N, CA, C and O atoms as a GROMACS GRO file, in nm:
protein
  216
    1UNK      N    1 -10.506  -3.428  -9.490
    1UNK     CA    2 -10.522  -3.540  -9.397
    1UNK      C    3 -10.426  -3.649  -9.418
    1UNK      O    4 -10.396  -3.683  -9.533
    2UNK      N    5 -10.378  -3.704  -9.318
    2UNK     CA    6 -10.283  -3.831  -9.354
    2UNK      C    7 -10.355  -3.943  -9.303
    2UNK      O    8 -10.459  -3.933  -9.238
    3UNK      N    9 -10.295  -4.059  -9.336
    3UNK     CA   10 -10.359  -4.193  -9.309
    3UNK      C   11 -10.379  -4.225  -9.168
    3UNK      O   12 -10.478  -4.289  -9.132
    4UNK      N   13 -10.276  -4.179  -9.073
    4UNK     CA   14 -10.292  -4.206  -8.934
    4UNK      C   15 -10.416  -4.140  -8.878
    4UNK      O   16 -10.487  -4.198  -8.796
    5UNK      N   17 -10.441  -4.015  -8.924
    5UNK     CA   18 -10.547  -3.939  -8.871
    5UNK      C   19 -10.689  -4.011  -8.914
    5UNK      O   20 -10.783  -4.013  -8.835
    6UNK      N   21 -10.698  -4.066  -9.035
    6UNK     CA   22 -10.806  -4.131  -9.083
    6UNK      C   23 -10.833  -4.266  -9.010
    6UNK      O   24 -10.947  -4.306  -8.985
    7UNK      N   25 -10.726  -4.328  -8.980
    7UNK     CA   26 -10.737  -4.442  -8.888
    7UNK      C   27 -10.787  -4.429  -8.756
    7UNK      O   28 -10.879  -4.499  -8.713
    8UNK      N   29 -10.722  -4.332  -8.684
    8UNK     CA   30 -10.772  -4.308  -8.544
    8UNK      C   31 -10.915  -4.249  -8.554
    8UNK      O   32 -10.992  -4.286  -8.466
    9UNK      N   33 -10.965  -4.161  -8.652
    9UNK     CA   34 -11.083  -4.112  -8.656
    9UNK      C   35 -11.181  -4.227  -8.681
    9UNK      O   36 -11.284  -4.234  -8.614
   10UNK      N   37 -11.154  -4.309  -8.769
   10UNK     CA   38 -11.258  -4.433  -8.798
   10UNK      C   39 -11.267  -4.529  -8.664
   10UNK      O   40 -11.374  -4.583  -8.635
   11UNK      N   41 -11.158  -4.547  -8.592
   11UNK     CA   42 -11.164  -4.618  -8.465
   11UNK      C   43 -11.256  -4.542  -8.361
   11UNK      O   44 -11.348  -4.601  -8.306
   12UNK      N   45 -11.229  -4.418  -8.337
   12UNK     CA   46 -11.313  -4.330  -8.249
   12UNK      C   47 -11.466  -4.349  -8.295
   12UNK      O   48 -11.554  -4.379  -8.214
   13UNK      N   49 -11.486  -4.331  -8.416
   13UNK     CA   50 -11.627  -4.331  -8.454
   13UNK      C   51 -11.688  -4.463  -8.442
   13UNK      O   52 -11.805  -4.474  -8.405
   14UNK      N   53 -11.612  -4.566  -8.472
   14UNK     CA   54 -11.648  -4.700  -8.441
   14UNK      C   55 -11.697  -4.721  -8.292
   14UNK      O   56 -11.805  -4.774  -8.266
   15UNK      N   57 -11.611  -4.676  -8.202
   15UNK     CA   58 -11.639  -4.694  -8.054
   15UNK      C   59 -11.767  -4.614  -8.017
   15UNK      O   60 -11.854  -4.659  -7.942
   16UNK      N   61 -11.770  -4.492  -8.075
   16UNK     CA   62 -11.891  -4.388  -8.037
   16UNK      C   63 -12.018  -4.480  -8.081
   16UNK      O   64 -12.104  -4.516  -8.000
   17UNK      N   65 -12.019  -4.511  -8.210
   17UNK     CA   66 -12.134  -4.580  -8.266
   17UNK      C   67 -12.180  -4.700  -8.205
   17UNK      O   68 -12.299  -4.725  -8.194
   18UNK      N   69 -12.077  -4.783  -8.160
   18UNK     CA   70 -12.103  -4.900  -8.091
   18UNK      C   71 -12.165  -4.860  -7.951
   18UNK      O   72 -12.268  -4.918  -7.915
   19UNK      N   73 -12.114  -4.775  -7.880
   19UNK     CA   74 -12.173  -4.745  -7.752
   19UNK      C   75 -12.316  -4.690  -7.769
   19UNK      O   76 -12.408  -4.723  -7.695
   20UNK      N   77 -12.326  -4.606  -7.869
   20UNK     CA   78 -12.477  -4.548  -7.899
   20UNK      C   79 -12.573  -4.667  -7.924
   20UNK      O   80 -12.684  -4.674  -7.871
   21UNK      N   81 -12.524  -4.760  -8.005
   21UNK     CA   82 -12.614  -4.880  -8.051
   21UNK      C   83 -12.650  -4.969  -7.921
   21UNK      O   84 -12.759  -5.026  -7.911
   22UNK      N   85 -12.560  -4.974  -7.831
   22UNK     CA   86 -12.571  -5.063  -7.714
   22UNK      C   87 -12.677  -5.003  -7.628
   22UNK      O   88 -12.764  -5.072  -7.576
   23UNK      N   89 -12.668  -4.866  -7.610
   23UNK     CA   90 -12.770  -4.799  -7.520
   23UNK      C   91 -12.892  -4.790  -7.589
   23UNK      O   92 -12.990  -4.801  -7.515
   24UNK      N   93 -12.915  -4.773  -7.706
   24UNK     CA   94 -13.034  -4.737  -7.773
   24UNK      C   95 -13.104  -4.873  -7.818
   24UNK      O   96 -13.221  -4.869  -7.857
   25UNK      N   97 -13.035  -4.989  -7.813
   25UNK     CA   98 -13.101  -5.124  -7.852
   25UNK      C   99 -13.230  -5.169  -7.753
   25UNK      O  100 -13.331  -5.226  -7.794
   26UNK      N  101 -13.208  -5.137  -7.633
   26UNK     CA  102 -13.303  -5.166  -7.529
   26UNK      C  103 -13.430  -5.072  -7.516
   26UNK      O  104 -13.531  -5.099  -7.451
   27UNK      N  105 -13.407  -4.956  -7.591
   27UNK     CA  106 -13.525  -4.859  -7.573
   27UNK      C  107 -13.625  -4.869  -7.659
   27UNK      O  108 -13.600  -4.902  -7.775
   28UNK      N  109 -13.755  -4.843  -7.618
   28UNK     CA  110 -13.859  -4.844  -7.724
   28UNK      C  111 -13.838  -4.741  -7.832
   28UNK      O  112 -13.760  -4.647  -7.815
   29UNK      N  113 -13.902  -4.756  -7.936
   29UNK     CA  114 -13.896  -4.685  -8.065
   29UNK      C  115 -13.922  -4.524  -8.014
   29UNK      O  116 -13.834  -4.440  -8.032
   30UNK      N  117 -14.022  -4.499  -7.964
   30UNK     CA  118 -14.052  -4.352  -7.929
   30UNK      C  119 -13.939  -4.279  -7.836
   30UNK      O  120 -13.900  -4.164  -7.854
   31UNK      N  121 -13.899  -4.353  -7.750
   31UNK     CA  122 -13.796  -4.303  -7.661
   31UNK      C  123 -13.677  -4.276  -7.739
   31UNK      O  124 -13.622  -4.166  -7.729
   32UNK      N  125 -13.623  -4.382  -7.829
   32UNK     CA  126 -13.518  -4.375  -7.913
   32UNK      C  127 -13.520  -4.249  -7.999
   32UNK      O  128 -13.422  -4.176  -8.010
   33UNK      N  129 -13.631  -4.229  -8.056
   33UNK     CA  130 -13.652  -4.117  -8.147
   33UNK      C  131 -13.645  -3.979  -8.080
   33UNK      O  132 -13.599  -3.881  -8.138
   34UNK      N  133 -13.693  -3.976  -7.953
   34UNK     CA  134 -13.690  -3.858  -7.873
   34UNK      C  135 -13.533  -3.836  -7.832
   34UNK      O  136 -13.482  -3.724  -7.829
   35UNK      N  137 -13.473  -3.938  -7.805
   35UNK     CA  138 -13.333  -3.925  -7.766
   35UNK      C  139 -13.247  -3.859  -7.882
   35UNK      O  140 -13.162  -3.771  -7.868
   36UNK      N  141 -13.285  -3.916  -7.992
   36UNK     CA  142 -13.216  -3.872  -8.129
   36UNK      C  143 -13.238  -3.739  -8.155
   36UNK      O  144 -13.144  -3.668  -8.191
   37UNK      N  145 -13.373  -3.688  -8.138
   37UNK     CA  146 -13.412  -3.542  -8.167
   37UNK      C  147 -13.333  -3.456  -8.073
   37UNK      O  148 -13.269  -3.359  -8.112
   38UNK      N  149 -13.340  -3.497  -7.938
   38UNK     CA  150 -13.267  -3.421  -7.841
   38UNK      C  151 -13.124  -3.411  -7.872
   38UNK      O  152 -13.070  -3.301  -7.868
   39UNK      N  153 -13.056  -3.517  -7.905
   39UNK     CA  154 -12.911  -3.520  -7.942
   39UNK      C  155 -12.885  -3.429  -8.053
   39UNK      O  156 -12.797  -3.343  -8.043
   40UNK      N  157 -12.960  -3.442  -8.165
   40UNK     CA  158 -12.935  -3.354  -8.274
   40UNK      C  159 -12.962  -3.209  -8.235
   40UNK      O  160 -12.890  -3.117  -8.273
   41UNK      N  161 -13.063  -3.195  -8.163
   41UNK     CA  162 -13.096  -3.040  -8.117
   41UNK      C  163 -12.973  -2.971  -8.038
   41UNK      O  164 -12.920  -2.861  -8.059
   42UNK      N  165 -12.943  -3.067  -7.942
   42UNK     CA  166 -12.821  -3.016  -7.863
   42UNK      C  167 -12.692  -2.990  -7.940
   42UNK      O  168 -12.614  -2.901  -7.905
   43UNK      N  169 -12.671  -3.069  -8.045
   43UNK     CA  170 -12.544  -3.050  -8.101
   43UNK      C  171 -12.552  -2.931  -8.202
   43UNK      O  172 -12.453  -2.863  -8.228
   44UNK      N  173 -12.679  -2.908  -8.258
   44UNK     CA  174 -12.702  -2.780  -8.346
   44UNK      C  175 -12.688  -2.662  -8.259
   44UNK      O  176 -12.636  -2.560  -8.305
   45UNK      N  177 -12.733  -2.666  -8.130
   45UNK     CA  178 -12.733  -2.539  -8.042
   45UNK      C  179 -12.588  -2.533  -7.999
   45UNK      O  180 -12.538  -2.420  -8.004
   46UNK      N  181 -12.516  -2.627  -7.960
   46UNK     CA  182 -12.377  -2.595  -7.926
   46UNK      C  183 -12.288  -2.548  -8.043
   46UNK      O  184 -12.189  -2.478  -8.024
   47UNK      N  185 -12.326  -2.588  -8.162
   47UNK     CA  186 -12.251  -2.536  -8.286
   47UNK      C  187 -12.277  -2.400  -8.302
   47UNK      O  188 -12.189  -2.317  -8.324
   48UNK      N  189 -12.406  -2.373  -8.292
   48UNK     CA  190 -12.444  -2.222  -8.321
   48UNK      C  191 -12.378  -2.135  -8.218
   48UNK      O  192 -12.330  -2.026  -8.251
   49UNK      N  193 -12.374  -2.183  -8.082
   49UNK     CA  194 -12.310  -2.094  -7.979
   49UNK      C  195 -12.165  -2.066  -8.009
   49UNK      O  196 -12.116  -1.953  -8.008
   50UNK      N  197 -12.091  -2.198  -8.043
   50UNK     CA  198 -11.954  -2.182  -8.066
   50UNK      C  199 -11.926  -2.102  -8.189
   50UNK      O  200 -11.829  -2.026  -8.189
   51UNK      N  201 -12.000  -2.114  -8.286
   51UNK     CA  202 -11.959  -2.037  -8.413
   51UNK      C  203 -11.994  -1.879  -8.400
   51UNK      O  204 -11.949  -1.797  -8.479
   52UNK      N  205 -12.074  -1.847  -8.298
   52UNK     CA  206 -12.097  -1.703  -8.277
   52UNK      C  207 -11.983  -1.643  -8.191
   52UNK      O  208 -11.977  -1.521  -8.176
   53UNK      N  209 -11.901  -1.719  -8.138
   53UNK     CA  210 -11.793  -1.662  -8.052
   53UNK      C  211 -11.666  -1.625  -8.146
   53UNK      O  212 -11.576  -1.552  -8.103
   54UNK      N  213 -11.664  -1.673  -8.265
   54UNK     CA  214 -11.548  -1.667  -8.348
   54UNK      C  215 -11.552  -1.536  -8.423
   54UNK      O  216 -11.462  -1.507  -8.502
   0.00000   0.00000   0.00000
C-alpha cells in the first residue's frame, strides 16, 4: 500500500463516519442499536453472497 492510498482511504472513512454520526445523533438509543444491527447484518449477508460467487 502506498501513502496516497492511505490518505484517500482515511479521508473517505472520515466522511462516512461523520455522516453516520450526524444521522445517528438525533435517534433514540433503541433505534440507533436496531439500525446498527441491521447494518452489520446486511454487510455480513452481502459479504457472504459475494464470497460464494468466487
